[in-house]
ZAPAZA-783179 format. One line per 3 residues: number of its first residue (from 1); for each residue x, y, z of N, C-alpha, C. Coordinates in steps of 0.001 Angstrom, whole numbers, plus 524288, in hexadecimal, padded with zeros to 5 digits. Each point is the difference from the previous one (the first is absolute). Layout:
<atoms>
NUM	X:Y:Z:X:Y:Z:X:Y:Z; ... .
</atoms>
This chain:
<atoms>
1	80263:7FC23:800AA:7FD75:8024A:7FE8F:802D8:8057E:8005C; 7FE6D:80499:7FB2F:804E6:804F0:80379:7FB63:803DF:7FB3A; 80079:8047D:80686:7FEA5:8050E:7FC57:80370:80474:7FE7B .
4	800DC:8037B:7FBDA:804A5:802FA:800CF:7FD58:8068E:7FD75; 80387:802DC:7FF8D:7FE3D:804AC:7FEE1:80180:80160:7FA00; 7FE68:80323:7FCAD:80173:8017D:7F9F5:802DA:8050C:80094 .
7	8027F:8022F:7FEA5:801A8:80521:7FE78:8008E:8001F:7F93A; 7FBAA:803C0:7FE6C:8005D:800BE:7F947:800AF:80473:7FF8D; 80092:8011F:7F9D3:7FE66:805E5:7FEBF:8006C:80003:7F9C2 .
10	7FDE1:8013B:7FEA6:7FEBB:7FF86:7FA38:80135:8063F:7FD8E; 8029F:7FF5F:7FCB0:800E1:803BC:7FB1E:8033A:7FC36:7FBC7; 80682:7E8F9:7FE0A:801C7:7F9E0:801CA:7FC72:7FA43:7FD53 .
13	7FEDD:80056:7FD15:7FC3B:7FD2C:7FF25:801C6:7FA40:8033F; 7FBE4:7FD52:8010C:800DD:7FC05:8032C:7FD12:7FACA:7FC46; 800EC:7FAF2:80350:7FC33:7FC2E:7FE68:7FBC6:7FE99:8031A .
16	7FAEB:7FF68:7FCC1:7FB39:7FF38:80276:7FF0B:7FC6C:80307; 7FD97:800A0:805BA:800F1:7F9FA:80308:7F9D7:7FF5D:7FF2E; 800D4:7FA2E:7FE83:7FA1F:7FE38:80043:7FCA3:7FD17:803AF .
19	80333:80108:803FA:7FC44:7FF38:80512:7FBA2:802FD:801C4; 7FD96:7FF67:8024F:7FA43:8035C:7FF35:80189:80107:806F3; 7FDED:80551:80007:7FFB9:8046D:803AC:7FCFA:7FCCC:805A7 .
22	8041D:80046:8032B:7FC6E:7FE2A:804BD:7FAD7:80448:80189; 7FB76:7FE47:801E2:7FC9D:802E1:7FED1:7FAF9:7FF00:805BF; 800A9:80395:8041A:7FAD3:7FE2E:80317:7FC8B:7FE85:7FE8F .
25	7FDC0:7FB35:80406:7FABD:7FD72:7FE98:7FA00:80303:80098; 800E4:803C8:804CA:7FADC:80338:8024A:802A9:80557:7FF27; 7FD69:8029A:7F939:8031D:804B5:800A3:7FE48:802FD:8024F .
28	7FBF2:7FF50:8022F:7FB1F:8058F:8025C:80544:801F0:80652; 802CF:7F987:80111:801E3:80205:80387:8062F:80332:80040; 8003A:801DC:7FAD6:80478:8026F:7FE51:7FDEA:803E8:7FD0F .
31	7F97E:803B5:7FFCB:7FF36:804BE:8002A:8028C:804A1:801AF; 7FD18:80551:7FB9D:802D4:8044A:802B4:7FF92:801AC:803DA; 7F930:7FE84:802FA:7FE4F:7FFD8:8054B:8028F:7FDD2:8023E .
34	80361:7FB4A:7FFAD:80118:7FB18:80397:807C3:8040C:80082; 7FFA9:80158:7FCB8:80675:80147:7FF39:7FF9C:80522:80588; 7FC48:801BA:7FE02:800D6:807F2:802D3:7FDAB:7FD43:80590 .
37	7FD00:7FB70:800C6:7FF9D:7FF2F:806F0:8040B:7FE7A:802F8; 803C8:7FCC2:7FC3C:804DB:7FE25:800F7:8027B:804BF:8025F; 80078:803ED:7FBB1:8043C:8050D:800F6:7FD0B:802F2:80470 .
40	7FBF1:80072:80077:7FCE7:80281:8042F:800C3:7FFB4:8054A; 8021B:7FA75:80262:8003D:7FD90:80459:8051C:7FEB2:80120; 80126:7FD11:80360:804F8:7FE39:80379:802D2:7FDDC:7FC4F .
43	7FE9D:7FD16:7FAB8:802B2:7FE38:7FB98:806C7:80496:7FFFD; 7FBEF:80470:7FE90:804AE:80391:7FE7B:80438:8022B:8041D; 7FD1C:80005:80531:805F3:801E4:80412:8011B:7FBC7:7FFC3 .
46	80085:7F94F:7FFA6:802FF:7FC9D:8015B:8041F:7FEF4:7FB43; 7FF05:80327:7FB6F:801DE:8000D:7FA31:804E5:8057C:8022E; 7FCE8:80312:80163:80502:80572:8001A:80295:7FEE7:80692 .
49	7FFA8:7FCB0:8041A:8019F:7FCC7:803FC:8067F:7FF45:7FE53; 7FE27:7FA53:7FCBD:8053D:7FD30:7FC7B:802CE:8038E:7FC1C; 7FCCB:80145:7FB96:80108:803FA:7FD0A:80396:8053F:7FEA5 .
52	7FD5D:8032C:8060F:8015C:805EA:7FEA4:7FA92:8027D:7FEAC; 7FFD7:80480:7FFA5:7FBEA:802AA:7FB60:7FD8A:800C1:7FC0A; 8051C:7FF55:7FB75:8011E:7FD3A:7FC80:7FD5D:7F9C7:7FF63 .
55	7FBC6:7FF69:7FF78:7FEE6:7F964:7FFE8:8003D:7FD39:7FA85; 805DF:7FEC4:7FE8C:801C5:7FD92:7FC69:80517:7FC43:80130; 80048:7FDBE:7FBAE:804A2:7FB78:804AD:80507:803B9:7FCBC .
58	8033A:800A7:80459:80497:801CC:7FE0F:80071:8056E:800CB; 7FAE2:80308:8001B:7FD66:8062E:80065:80368:80100:7FD91; 80323:8062D:801BE:8019C:803AD:7FDBC:80629:7FE62:7FD16 .
61	7FFFA:7FBBE:800DD:806F7:7FE26:80035:7FDD0:7FF73:7F869; 7FC99:7FD9B:80054:7FDAF:7FBC7:7FBD6:7FF33:80339:7FAFB; 7FD42:80371:802BB:7FE70:80674:7FE75:8020E:801E6:7FC03 .
64	8061A:80147:802F8:80373:80272:7FD62:8035C:7FE07:7FCB7; 80251:7FA4D:80108:80062:7FC68:7FC16:7FDD6:7FED6:7FAD0; 7FB32:80040:80177:7FD1F:7FFF1:7FABF:7FE86:805B5:7FC24 .
67	7FFA9:803AE:80213:7FFCB:80401:7FEF9:8059F:802F8:7FBC0; 80685:7FEE6:80352:8038C:80010:7FF12:80148:7FA36:7FA4A; 7FC83:7FC4D:7FFC3:8031C:7FCC1:7FC5E:7FAAD:80161:7FAB2 .
70	7FAA9:8044E:80251:7FE51:8008B:7FB63:8021B:8078E:7FD68; 80284:7FFF5:8048B:80205:80517:7FD5E:7FC03:80548:801E0; 7FBF2:7FE7C:8034A:7FCA6:80414:8022F:80245:8039F:803F3 .
73	7FFA2:80472:7FE46:801AC:80559:803CA:7FDCF:8049D:80049; 802BC:801EB:80097:7FFC2:8074F:7FE65:7FD2A:80164:7FCCA; 7FE2F:8047E:7FF98:7FAA8:801DD:7FAD0:7FD69:7FB04:7FE70 .
76	7FDC7:7FBE4:80375:7FD01:7FE5A:7FD83:7FA2A:7FE0D:803D3; 7FBCF:8000F:7FDCE:7F812:7FEEB:8011A:80127:7FB1E:800FB; 7FD8C:7FEB0:803C2:7FDE0:7FA3F:7FFEF:7FA5A:7FDE2:802AE .
79	8004A:7FC3C:7FDD7:7F9DD:7FD85:80272:80167:7FC2C:8022A; 7FD4C:7FE47:8075F:7FFAE:7FBAA:80134:7FA27:7FD56:7FF5C; 800FC:7F9DE:7FE4E:7F907:7FF72:7FEF7:80184:7FC06:80543 .
82	7FB3B:7FF4A:803DC:7FF95:7FED5:80567:80342:80226:8031B; 7FF96:803CC:801F2:80651:801E5:801E1:7FEF6:7FF9E:80548; 7FC26:7FCC7:803DC:7FEC9:80073:804CB:802A0:80432:802B6 .
85	801C7:8007C:8043A:7FF94:80593:8035C:806AE:803B6:7FCE6; 80178:7FF11:7FC02:802F3:8018D:7FD11:8050E:80153:8018B; 8019A:7FCB0:803E9:804E0:80019:80036:80402:7FDF2:7FAE3 .
88	7FE88:7FCA0:7FA99:80625:80059:7FD84:7FEDC:8050D:7FC1F; 7FC66:804BB:7FFE0:7FECF:80307:7FD9E:805D0:8052B:80421; 7FE80:80099:8038F:8009C:802C1:80504:804DC:7FD19:7FED1 .
91	803B5:7FB96:8007F:80595:7FEC0:7FE48:80212:802D1:7F9A7; 7FC29:7FF6F:7FC81:801AD:7FF27:7FB7F:8015B:80805:80034; 7FC00:80305:80297:802BE:80523:7FFC1:80207:8014D:80360 .
94	8004C:7FE38:8041B:8052F:80244:8038C:803AA:7FC48:7FFA0; 8022F:7FC9C:7FD91:80564:7FCEA:8019C:80003:80078:7F8EB; 7FD8C:7FF32:7FC90:800F5:7FEDC:7F9C8:8010F:80551:7FD50 .
97	7FC8A:80554:802A5:7FFD8:8035E:7FB5B:7FBDA:80261:7FCE9; 7FC38:7FB02:8024F:7FC8B:8028A:7FA7F:7FBA9:8031B:801C5; 7FE1D:80322:7FBCE:7FD00:80509:7FF52:7FD8E:8002D:8043B .
100	7F95F:7FAE1:7FD63:7FB96:7FF8E:8030B:7FF68:7FC6A:7FEDD; 7FAE3:7FCC8:8035C:7FD84:7FAC6:7FFCC:7FA4E:80262:7FFFE; 7FD01:7FC19:7FD9D:7F9EE:7FEAD:801F1:7FE6B:7F993:7FF70 .
103	7FFB7:8004A:804E2:7FDA7:7FA5F:80257:7FB43:7FF6D:7FFAA; 7FD79:7FBD4:7FE46:7FACE:7FEBB:7FE98:7FE9E:7FB53:8054B; 7FC66:7FF29:80191:7FF80:7FA73:805BA:7FA39:8014E:80058 .
106	7FEF5:7FBC1:8013C:7FA02:8005A:8014E:7FDF9:7FEAD:804C6; 8033E:7FE59:803DB:7FF27:800FB:80527:800EA:8040D:803A0; 7FAB2:80312:80126:7FF70:80549:80025:8035A:80004:8052B .
109	7FF5A:7FBF5:80435:803B7:802B5:805CA:80673:800AE:7FEDA; 80023:7FACC:7FC25:80659:802EC:7FE93:80367:802AC:7FCB0; 7FA95:8023F:7FD1E:800EB:804F7:7FE34:800F4:8054B:803E3 .
112	7FC6B:7FE0D:8038A:7FED5:80645:8029C:804C3:7FF60:802DD; 8028D:7FAE3:80289:80498:80034:8029D:80641:8011F:7FBE8; 7FE7C:7FF03:7FB6A:8041A:80192:7FACE:800BB:8057F:8025D .
115	7FB07:801ED:7FE90:80013:80832:7FEEF:80271:80162:80615; 7FFC9:7FF5B:803AC:7FFCB:800A8:8059D:806E8:7FF26:7FF58; 800E4:7FC7C:80013:806C2:7FE74:7FF82:801AD:803C7:7FBA0 .
118	7FD29:7FFE5:7FB57:803AA:80466:7FC3C:7FF07:80594:80185; 7FDAB:80164:80331:7FE9B:804CE:8028D:8039E:80152:8046B; 800E7:7FB16:802E9:8038B:80145:80361:805FD:80051:7FEF2 .
121	802B1:7FCC5:7FAB4:80555:7FF1E:7FE99:7FDA8:80486:7FC8D; 7FD73:804FA:80098:80160:804ED:7FB39:7FFB3:7FDF3:7FA87; 7FD71:7FC8A:7FD71:7FFD1:7FE60:7F963:7FB51:800BA:7FFAD .
124	7FBAF:8025C:801DC:7FB8B:80081:7FDD6:7FF49:8026A:7FA35; 80356:802AC:7FE9B:8006A:802ED:7FD6D:802E0:7FD84:7FACA; 80278:7FB78:7FF91:801BA:7FC61:7FC97:7FCF6:7FB51:7FEAA .
127	7FD19:7FD19:8047D:7FD3D:7FB04:8007D:7F9AB:80152:800A4; 7FDEC:7FE8E:7FC61:7F9D2:7FE9B:80038:7FD94:7FB71:7FFE6; 7FC4C:7FEDB:8020D:7FDA9:7FB69:80166:7F93E:8002E:7FC68 .
130	7FF7D:7FC3B:7FF30:7FA7F:7FFF6:7FCC0:7FDEB:7FA3B:8028B; 7FB05:80179:80256:7FE42:7FA52:80269:7FB92:7FBB1:7FC86; 802F2:7FF5D:7FD13:7FAC0:7FD5A:7FC69:803F4:7FC39:7FF89 .
133	7FD57:7FB00:7FAC5:80138:7FA2A:7FFBD:80386:80261:7FAA2; 806BD:7FD4C:800FB:80226:80090:7FBDD:7FD64:800AD:7FA23; 7FD28:7FC8B:7FE90:7FEA1:7FF38:7FA1E:7FD1D:80534:7FE55 .
136	7FDD0:801D1:8049F:7FCB5:804B8:7FF03:80207:804DE:802F7; 805B6:80199:7FCF7:8027F:802ED:8043B:7FD26:806FC:7FEF7; 7FE86:7FFC9:7F884:7FDE2:80541:7FF9A:806E7:80214:7FBD3 .
139	80298:7FE52:800EE:805CA:80409:7FFBD:7FF15:7FFE5:7FA11; 802B9:80436:7FD79:7FFB2:80071:7FA2E:805B0:7FD41:7FE12; 7FFC6:7FE3F:7FA90:801AF:7FC12:7FDB4:80581:8024D:7FEDC .
142	8050E:7FCB9:7FEEF:804DA:8026E:7FF69:800FC:80396:803A6; 7FEE0:80053:8051C:80035:8054D:8045E:806F2:7FE12:8021D; 80160:7FBC5:800DA:805B0:7FF4D:8042D:8027F:7FE7B:7FC5C .
145	804AA:80229:80264:8056F:7FCCB:7FEC7:800BC:7F983:80164; 7FD55:80002:803F9:80017:7FBA3:801FD:7FAA9:7FE16:804AC; 80047:7F93A:7FFFE:7FCE4:7FE4E:80118:8021F:7FB8E:80436 .
148	7FCE1:800FE:80539:8041C:7FC3B:80274:7FCE3:7FD2D:805DA; 800FF:7FCDF:80137:7FD65:7FCBB:80376:80434:7FB4B:80230; 7FDD2:80023:805DA:803F5:7FB7F:80421:7FCF4:7FB9C:801F4 .
151	8002B:7FC4F:7FE57:7FC14:7FAD9:80365:7FAC9:8021C:80088; 7FD12:80109:7FB0C:7F944:801DF:8013F:7FE1D:7FEAD:7FCC6; 80223:7FDC6:7F9B4:7FA8F:7FD9A:7FD82:80105:7FB1C:800C9 .
154	80093:7FE63:802C0:80005:7FACA:801BD:7F964:7FF66:802C1; 7FC4B:80463:801BB:7FA72:80094:7FF69:7FDAD:8014B:7FC65; 801A3:7FF3C:7FB3D:7FDB2:800D8:7FA7E:7FC37:7FC5F:7FDFD .
157	7FAF4:7FD5B:7FF66:7FE7E:7FAA0:7FCAB:8047B:800F0:7FAC7; 7FE9C:80348:7FDC0:8025D:7FEF9:7FAFF:804A5:804CF:7FE68; 80446:7FE25:800E5:8052C:8032B:7FEB7:8010E:80365:7FC90 .
160	7FD66:7FD30:7FAA2:7FFBC:800A6:7FBFB:7FDFC:80693:7FF05; 7FC55:800C7:802AE:7FEB5:80222:80236:8005E:805F4:80105; 802CA:7FE9B:80475:80403:80406:80315:803D0:80221:7FE5D .
163	8034E:7FB72:7FA11:80388:80102:7FE33:7FF04:8046B:7FA3A; 7FA66:7FE4E:7FF1D:7FDB6:8051E:7FAD5:80074:8042E:8011B; 7FE05:7FFFB:80666:7FEF4:80595:802D1:80637:80343:7FEC2 .
166	8034A:7FCE4:802CA:8047A:803C9:7FF65:801EC:80081:7F9E1; 80005:7FCF0:7FD8B:8000D:80117:7F9F3:7FD9E:80496:7FEB4; 7FB67:8002F:80169:7FDDB:80443:7FE52:800C6:80674:80218 .
169	80260:7FF1C:804CA:800D1:80395:80459:8062B:80250:7FCBD; 803B6:7FD2B:7FFE8:803D9:801FB:7FE61:800F4:800A5:7FAB5; 8051A:804BE:80166:7FF50:801FA:7F977:803BC:7FDAB:7FD28 .
172	7FFDC:7FFA6:7FA14:802CF:7FE7E:7FCF1:806A4:80033:80118; 801F5:7F9FF:80040:804BA:80070:8027A:80150:7FF97:804F6; 7FBE7:800AA:8041C:80095:80009:805D0:8001F:7FBE5:800B8 .
175	800E2:7FD6D:80554:80043:7FAB6:80482:7FCDE:7FFD7:80393; 80078:7FAB9:80036:7FB51:7FD0B:80354:8036A:7FBC8:802B0; 7FF12:80178:80667:80452:7FD79:80281:7FF20:7FE0E:80383 .
178	800F5:7FB9F:80336:7FB03:7FF04:80346:802FC:7F9D3:801D2; 7FDF3:7FD0A:804D3:801F7:7FDCD:801B4:7FA1D:7FC5B:8017A; 7FEF9:7F984:80106:7FCCC:7FF26:800FB:800C5:7F94E:803E6 .
181	7FCB6:7FEC5:80338:7FF6A:7FA5F:801FC:7FEF4:7FCA8:7FA4B; 80293:7FA74:7FE48:7FF09:7FC3C:7FB9C:8005C:7FC5C:8023E; 7FEA7:7FD10:7FBB4:80108:7FAD0:802F9:805C4:7FCB8:7FEA3 .
184	80376:7FCF9:80310:80372:7FDBB:7FF9A:80166:7FB03:7FDDD; 802F1:7FD54:80182:800B3:7FA7B:7FD39:7FD05:7FBC2:804FD; 7FCAF:7FCEF:7FE03:7FD1F:7FC34:802A9:7FB30:8019F:8039C .
187	7FDA9:80388:7FEE7:7FBD5:8017C:802E7:7FBFF:7FB8A:7FDD4; 7FBDE:7FE45:80594:7FCAA:7FC2B:7FD33:7FCB7:8018D:7FEAC; 7FBD9:7FE2D:7FED5:7FBF7:8034F:80009:7FC5F:7FEEF:80630 .
190	7FE72:7FE0D:802CA:7FFF8:800EB:806DA:8032B:80551:80051; 8050F:7FE2D:7FF38:80449:804B3:803B8:7FC70:80517:7FE06; 7FF99:800A3:7FA6B:7FDF6:80428:7FE66:7FBB1:800EB:8018E .
193	7FBB4:7FD07:7FF41:7FB8B:80279:8044F:80011:80380:80571; 801B2:7FB78:80225:8038C:8030C:805F7:80165:8043D:8003B; 80406:80151:7FC70:801CB:80535:7FFB5:7FD41:803B9:7FD87 .
196	7FE37:80017:7FBD4:7FC50:80374:7FF55:7F985:801A6:80193; 80072:7FD00:80429:7FB8B:7FEDC:80251:800E3:80533:80526; 8048E:7FE64:802E3:80228:80352:80378:800E4:8048D:7FE52 .
199	802BB:80167:7FB3B:801E0:80383:7FDF2:7FBCB:8041D:7FD3F; 7FB8D:7FE1E:7FFEC:7FCEF:80128:7FC81:80012:80194:7FB05; 802F8:7FC8D:7FFF5:801F7:800EE:7F879:7FBE8:7FDDF:7FD3C .
202	7FF2B:800FF:7FAE8:7FCA3:7FCF6:7FD10:80110:7FDF9:7FBBF; 8062B:80039:7FFF5:80414:7FD1B:7FB71:8058B:80185:80004; 802BE:7FC32:7FDF4:80570:801CC:8007E:801FE:7FD7C:7FB0C .
205	8033B:802DD:7FD99:802F4:7FDA9:7FBEA:80518:7FF2E:80009; 802E5:7FE02:7FDAE:805DD:80007:7FF8A:802D0:804EE:7FCE1; 8038E:7FFC2:80079:805F1:8029C:7FCEF:7FB87:7FF2F:7FA3A .
208	801F3:7FD34:7FD6B:7FE9A:8006D:7FB1F:7FACE:801D0:7FDAB; 7FCF6:7FE60:80212:7F95D:801F5:7FFC4:801AB:8058A:80089; 8019F:8037C:8026A:7FEA8:803D5:8014B:802A0:803B6:7FB79 .
211	8053B:7FDE3:7FE2B:80262:801AD:7FBD3:7FC7A:800CB:7FC43; 7FCD8:7FA88:7FF01:7FCFB:7FFA1:7FCBF:7FC4F:802FA:7FE60; 7FF10:80239:8042F:7FA15:803AE:8007E:8011C:804D6:7FFA5 .
214	80525:801B8:802B8:80444:80569:7FBDE:7FF2B:7FFFD:7FC86; 80146:7FB33:7FB84:80309:80148:7F9F7:7F7AC:7FEF4:7FD77; 7FD0E:7FF89:80198:7FB04:7FE82:7FE1B:7FD66:807B0:80045 .
217	80273:802BB:80497:7FF5C:80531:800C2:80440:8035A:7FD27; 8028F:7FDBF:7FCB8:804B3:80379:7FA9D:80309:80216:803AC; 803C2:7FD59:805A0:80255:80233:8025D:80442:7FB69:7FC74 .
220	8042E:801EC:801CA:8073D:7FD41:7FDE9:80127:7FEBA:8063A; 7FFF6:7FCC6:80209:80074:7FDF0:80430:80795:8004C:8018D; 80262:80220:8029C:805BA:80161:800A9:800CF:7FB1C:8028E .
223	7FC95:80141:805C9:80297:7FB19:8058F:7FB36:7FD37:800FA; 80084:7FBC3:801DE:7FAE3:7FD29:801EB:80454:7FA7F:802B7; 7FF92:80128:804CF:802E7:7FC4A:802D8:7FDE8:7FF3B:80665 .
226	8013A:7FBFD:803D2:80119:7FEF7:804A8:80314:80409:80239; 7FE1A:802CB:803EE:80368:80676:8004A:802BC:7FC1B:805FE; 7FE4C:7FAFD:801F2:8027E:7FE1A:803E5:80115:800C1:8052B .
229	7FBC1:80334:7FF72:7FD67:80273:80696:7FE90:7FBCD:80365; 7FB87:7FE51:7FD9A:7F9EE:7FDA7:802AF:802C0:7FDAB:805E9; 80116:7FB8C:7FE43:8014D:7FBE8:8049E:80456:80229:8023D .
232	80482:803A2:80193:803BD:8032D:802E2:7FAFC:8045C:80423; 7FC0B:80118:7FCFC:7FCF8:803E1:801E5:7FAEB:7FC83:80203; 7FF3E:7FC8C:7FFC5:7FC01:7FCE8:8041B:8012B:7FD0F:80477 .
235	804E8:7FE51:7FDA9:80440:7FE1A:805B0:7FF5B:80548:80549; 8014C:80478:7FDE2:8015E:803DA:80286:7FB75:80193:80299; 7FA72:800BF:7FC75:7FB64:7FF9D:80221:7FE47:7FD03:80613 .
238	800DF:7FB8F:7FDEF:7FEEA:7FB86:804A7:8044A:80194:8052B; 8049C:80158:7FEA3:800F9:80199:80511:7FF99:8036B:802BD; 7FDAE:8047C:7FCF1:7FEB6:80377:802F3:7F9F2:7FF86:80230 .
241	7FE4C:7FC5C:7FD9F:7F962:7FDCE:80227:80191:7FD62:80610; 80423:7FBA2:7FE75:80102:7FC99:803E6:803CF:8017D:8049A; 80134:801DB:7FEE1:8058A:8031E:803F0:8001B:806A2:80258 .
244	7FF50:80255:7FBA5:8032C:80652:7FFCC:7F9AD:802CC:80304; 7FBA9:7FE69:7FC91:7FB0D:804F3:800C1:7FCFF:7FA7B:80179; 8002C:7FD9A:80576:7FB66:7FCA8:7FF63:7FB2C:80383:80494 .
247	801F4:802C8:80273:7FA53:80475:80114:7FEC5:800DE:7FDAE; 80106:80433:7FC49:7FE7C:802FB:7FD78:7FBD9:7FD91:7FB31; 8039D:7FAFC:7FDE1:7FB3D:7FD16:7FDDE:7FB92:7FF40:8031D .
250	7FF83:7FC37:80273:7FB81:7FE90:8053A:7FE45:806F1:80076; 80162:803CD:80051:7FBC0:8033F:801E9:7FDF0:802BB:7FC8B; 8027A:7FE4B:7F904:7FD8E:8020B:7FC87:7FADE:7FBE2:7FE76 .
253	7FF4D:7FD82:80200:7FD25:7F8CA:7FFC0:7FC72:8019D:8030F; 7FEFA:80364:803CD:7FD26:7FEA0:803C4:80034:7FDC4:80489; 8061F:7FD04:8012C:7FFD6:7FDAF:80438:7FF6E:7FA35:7FEF1 .
256	7FD68:7FF10:7FB9F:7FE9D:7FA95:7FDEB:8029D:7FBE8:7FF00; 8033E:7FD62:803AB:8031A:7FB33:7FF17:7FFB4:7FC92:7FAF7; 7FADC:7FDAE:7FE16:7FE4B:7FDA7:7FC6F:80189:803A4:7FAFA .
259	7FF47:804F2:7FFAD:800C4:80283:7FB1B:804FF:800BF:7FF37; 80484:80083:8069F:80452:7FF27:7FE8C:800F5:7FD88:7FDDA; 7FF49:7FC15:80248:80243:7F912:7FDAC:7FF60:7FF02:7FAF4 .
262	7FB03:80187:7FDAD:7FF90:8001A:7FA0E:80271:802B4:7FCB0; 80005:803CA:802A1:8044C:8047C:7FE3A:806E8:7FE1F:7FDE0; 80091:7FE3B:804B7:80561:7FCCB:7FE97:80015:7FC69:7FC88 .
265	7FB62:7FB96:80212:7FF51:7FC9A:7F9CE:80059:80088:7FA9B; 7FE03:803AC:7FF46:7FE89:803EC:7FA89:80574:801FE:7FEB5; 80394:800F8:802CA:8052E:801AB:7FE29:802E1:7FC9F:7FF95 .
268	80131:7FB5C:8042C:80385:7FD6A:7FE37:7FD26:7FB47:7FC14; 7FBC3:8007B:7FF73:7FEFF:7FEA4:7FA49:801B1:80157:7FC0F; 80062:80601:7FE46:80156:800C2:7FD18:8055B:80041:7FE23 .
</atoms>
């Protein structure tokens, strides 16, 4: 069993993988309302406990590596589709020198948190949020120098649609750079169902499948590879929850010992 993180940006041809994408049997359990409920409750806080305020694997370090490899920086304007609280946008503006960012995020409470944190950091003049489904963002065609996402398109039932939105928004010659959770080697169907259910993911593709979707949207794929960050990150999260932040985790879960034991079990499974 293996889960990994893809790092990709479009501007390489790759062989098409003929295996079928792993899809959650009960799609209603991973619809937009289910995802919003997860990130409006203690789950959001647990992820921040182990990941920091930028909720994705690698956080600022991987965002900066992605920006450097994709040549994203000063003088550029970007859009993040599924931006959560905007931690990645703040990293790109403050540390990579990006001029401005617009983040599209469905969960209202997360957007409110993002706006507050952005204002506290004095970046409200450079970072704006749109509280909408990323597939219905209303942004103009060809309006961004790049489109960005970190570990968030995993929540989209049809990943081709979110890639097509990125293709519509980005300027000709612009770039799409993102990381996401993907299927690794040896993932059985029962393991996939457990994983997709506990993460509220409707589906999980392979690297090759993501690359093929980018090509279908008329992108030239420069890089599509396993980031190598997933397993080390998960090991560190389990250590945090079992050793360093036991009190904090149990407090976030309302002192529910069964919920804490399930949390540990789920993280160890991943």
